[in-house]
N, C-alpha and C positions, 0 to 999 in steps of 0.2 A: 456591549456595543459592537465588538467584532463579530459575535455570533449573529446579531441582527443584520450586519453588513453582508455576511456570507449568505444568510437566509434570503435577503432581498435579491442578491445576485443570482442565487440558485433558482428562485421562483420566477424571476422576471426574464432571465437570459438563458439559463441552462435547461430548465424543465421543458420549454417549448422545442428544444432541439434534441432532447435525449433520445427519443425514438428514432430519429433520423440518423444520429450518430451510431446507434446500435445497428440499424439496417445497413448503412453504407460501410461501416467499419473504418471510417476515416477520422483522423485526428483533428479535433476542432481547434485549430491554431488561434482563431480569433478569440475564443473563450479562454484559452491558455494565456494569451497576452493580456486579456482583460483581468485575469486573476493577478498577473504581475502588477498591473497598474493599481489594483486595489490593495496591494501589499500582502496578498495571501500566499505567495510563493517563497517569501523570506520571513515568514511569521516568527519562527523560533530563533532566528539569527539576532545577535545583539545590535544595538543602534550603531556602534562603530563599524559594523560590517554592512550597514545599510538596511538592516532588517527591522522587524517590528518588536523585538525583545519581548515577545509573548511567552507564555508558559505552555506546558503540555495539556493543561485543562482547556485552555483556549483552542489549541490545535485540535483536540478531540471534538469540541463543539463545532468547529468549522467543518471537520470531516463529516460529522453527522448531518449537518445542513446540506452540504454538497451532495452527499450520497442519497439523500431523500429525493434529489432531482436526477442525479446521474452518478452511478458508482464509478464510471469511467473517469469523469471529471474529478471526482474525489481522489481516485488513485493517482491521477496525473499530478494533483496538488501535493500529495504526500511524498511522491517520488522526488520532486524538487526540494521539499522540506528536508528529507533525510539526507540526500546527497549534498545539498548545500551546507547542512550542519556538519557532516563528516569532513568536508573540505575545510571549513572554518576551524574545526577543532584539531585537525591532524596535518593539514597541508602547510607548506611554507607560506609566509606572507606574500611572496611573489605570486604563487599559484592562486592564493585566495583573491588577491587583487585582480588577477587575470580573469577568473571565472565567476566569482560571486555576483558582481553587478549584473551580468547577463542572465544568470540563473534567477536572480530576484525579479528581474523585469519579464522573464519568460522568453527572452531572445536566445538563450542557450538552454537546450534540453539535456539534462544529465541522466545517466543510468548507472546502475550498480550491478556488476557481473560476478556472481558467486556460483550459482547453480550450473552444474555440468550434466551431461547425459548419465554419468555414473556417480554423481555427487549431488544429491538433493538434500534429503533429510540427513544424510551422512556427509556433512560439510568437510569432514576430515579426509574424505576420499578425493579431493581435488587433484587433478592430474595436470592442469595447465601449469607450465613452468616459466620462470623468468630467470634466465642465466646471465650472470655478470660477464660482460665483455668490455674491458677497459672502463670508460666512463659511462657506458650504456648497459641496459638490460635487454636481452632478446627474448621476447615472449612467444611461446608456442602452445597451442591448445585450442579448445572450443568451449563455449558456454551455451546454455540452452534456456529457453523460457525467460529471457531477460526483458523485463518491463521497459518499454520504450526503446528496445534495442535497435529497431529499424529506423528510429527517429533521432536518436541521441547524437548530440554534437560532441559530447565528451563522456567517457565511461570510466568508472572506478573498477579496476580489474583486480581480483584476488588471484595470486599465482604463487606457486611453490618456488622459493628462492634457496631453500636448504632442505633437500629431501631427507637428510639424516635426522632432522629435528621434528618430523611429523607435523602436528598442528601448530607447533611453535616455529615452523620454518616457512610460513606463508607471509607474503607481503602484499601491499596494495599499491597500485600505480594508476595515474591519470593518463588515459590514452585518448587522443583526439581522433574524431572521424577524419579520414583522409590520410592518416599515418600509413605509410607503405606496410603491407602485410596484415592490415586490419580490415576486415570486411564483415558485413552482417547479412544474414539470410533474409528471405522474404518474411513478411509479417505472418504470424500464425493465425489461422482461422479459428478463433476461440468460441467456446459456447457462450460465454458472457463477458461482461466488462470489455466490450469490443471497442476498437478505435485507438488503442494505446500503442500499436506497433510492436507488440511482444514478438521477439525473434531470437534466433541463435546468433552467436558472434564467433568469428573465427580469427585466429592469430597464427600467421605463418611467417616465422622469422621477423616478427614485428619489433623493430628496434626503437627503444625510448631512452632518453637520457636518465641517468640516475637521479637527477633533480626532480623527476616526475614521480618518484616514490613518495607516498604520503604516510605519515606516521613513521615509526622506526622499523627496521628490517626484522621480520619474524613476528610482528604484531598485527599483521593484516587480518587474519581470521578473527582474532579477539575484537578488533575494531569493527569488523563486519557484523559479528554477533551482537555487539553492543547497539549498533544501529538497528538491528532486527528487534531487539528488546523494546526499543522505543516504537518501532513500527507496529508492534503487536497492539499497542494502545490505539493507534490510528486505525488498525484493521478492525478492532472491536467497535470503535466509534462508527466506522463505515458500515459495519454489519447492523448496528443499531439504526442508522439512517435508512438503510434498505428496508429493514423490518418496519420502521415507522411509516414509510411510504406505503408498504403493503397493507398495513393496518388501516391507514387512512382511506385507502382505496376500497378495502373490504367494508369498512364501516359505512361509507357513503353509499356503496352499492346495496348493502343490506337494507338500508332505509328507503331506497327507491324501487328496488326489485320486488314485485308482487307475485305471490303464489297462494293459491287457495283463498283468494280474496283479502290477503293481508300482506304488508311488507314482511319480508322474510326475517327482518329484525325482531318481529313479534314472537318468533319461535325461540323457546328457551335454549335449544341446542346452539343456535346462532349467537345468542347473547353470551352463553358460557364460553364459546370459542373466542369471541371478541374480548371478553374479560380476561381470559387466559393470555391472549396475545398482549394486551396492554400491560399485564403484570410482568410478563417475561421481558418485554421491552424495557420497562422501568428498571428491572433487576440488571439487565445488561448495561444500561446507562450508568447505574451506580457503580458497577464493577470497573468500568473503564475510567470513570472519574476518580475513583479511589486510587487506582494504579497511577493515574496522572498526577494526583496530589502528592503521592509518595515520591514520585520522580522529581516534582518541583521543589520538594522540601529537602532533597538531597539524600533520601533514604533508599535502601535497596528495594527494587520493585519488580524483580524478575518473575517471581511466582505470581504476583498480582496481575502483571501484564499478561502472562500466559493464561491465567484463569479467566481474565476478561475476554481474551481472544477466543479461547475454547468455548466458553458459555455463549458469548454474543454471536459467534458465527454459526454454531449449531442452532441457536434460537432463531436467528434470521432465516435460516433455511426452513425451519419448521413453520414459522409465521408466514413466510411467503408461500409455502406449499398449502397451508390452511386457507390463505386468502384466495389462491387459485381455485381451490375446491369450492369455496363459497360462491365464486363467480359461475360455477358450473361449466357448461360448454363455452360460455363467453371467456372464461379464464384461459381456455386453450387456444384462443384466437389472438393474433398479434394486433388486433384492433384495440385491445385493452393492455394496460401496462404490467399486469401482474405476472404474466409469463416471463417478462424480462427480469422482474425482481427474483423469481425463482432461479433463473440462470445466473444472475449476478451474485446472489447470495452464496452459491456453491464455491466460488473462488475464495471467499473469506475463510472457508474451512481448509484451504490448501496452502495459500501463500503465507509468507512470514513464518514458516514451519507448519507442517500439517497438524491436524488436531491430535493424531496419534502421538506425534512428537511433543505436543503440549502436555499430554498426560505424563510423559517421561520427565519433562522439565519440572513440572509441579511436584512430582514424587521426589526428584533429586533435591529440590529446594526444601521440601519438608524434612528430608534427612539432615540437611545442613542446619536447619533451624533447631532440630532436636539434638544437635551436637554429635551426629553420626560421622 
């Protein structure tokens, strides 16, 4: 039922605006608020928090449907899901009560600030600091490529609180926009998934009360990486949605485009390409659903989430590229949607941990499973 709700919303309201969002690079606040009204922004939160009490399988299916219409809208939805869940699981009841209602309705846009100019794949290289000063912490440093950074009303910031402890010396803080010393850069002009206000963030003696720490001191990075593990399932689902849209466009085009007196679908090379696309998409879908089921059953799912993200994102990039080639010269034109699918699919290979990092994660998990 939730999947069908998301599909109808995506087809009726998101898809007609997707090309315009990509062209203007403007955040569709009306669609975001509508997702809030439909309950899609608080999907994983429990009922006592005002959420939908759904599971990761449902969230994956929603991501896929939204991404079929617009990868940007899908990414906006999962940003609210991840940050809302982090606040619910780790912040104080007072902070949860203050922020979650607005995040669920879409009136508050959250962001998660981990990546820095010198700390992307190497999350342990974070240099942003939060120094204790009485009852406050003073934050200094910069973050980069923060999804919704230019739009966010509140940001979860990972900063070093104890340099001597390495990765165990990082903590997480909730920082409101408008806090003195906190500023965001201009939105990045990105290749794909445009309109999300991805930007840098800057902290110059930004003072926040100690009550703004979420989780316990020194557990910020672990908390952030746990969020990313869940995010990899959604990224895989988003990639599957993009690939599904590309396949549907290519299939329809192949049946109506004529060459040599026949629809190009009649040529075996085209049939084989479409068959390979469909097979790969189904495989990607099964991988993310498997990882989601493990998570929902309380099992460890780190390797499975990384495998789903790795396979599905590479698959989506290949499927979108093949779809563009099937369109020929028309595929290279912005009059058709496939060039957008090619650009959007690339991001799935980069965020929530690059695909090179996924190989390392999978190998590390295999060692653990073998008792190494």
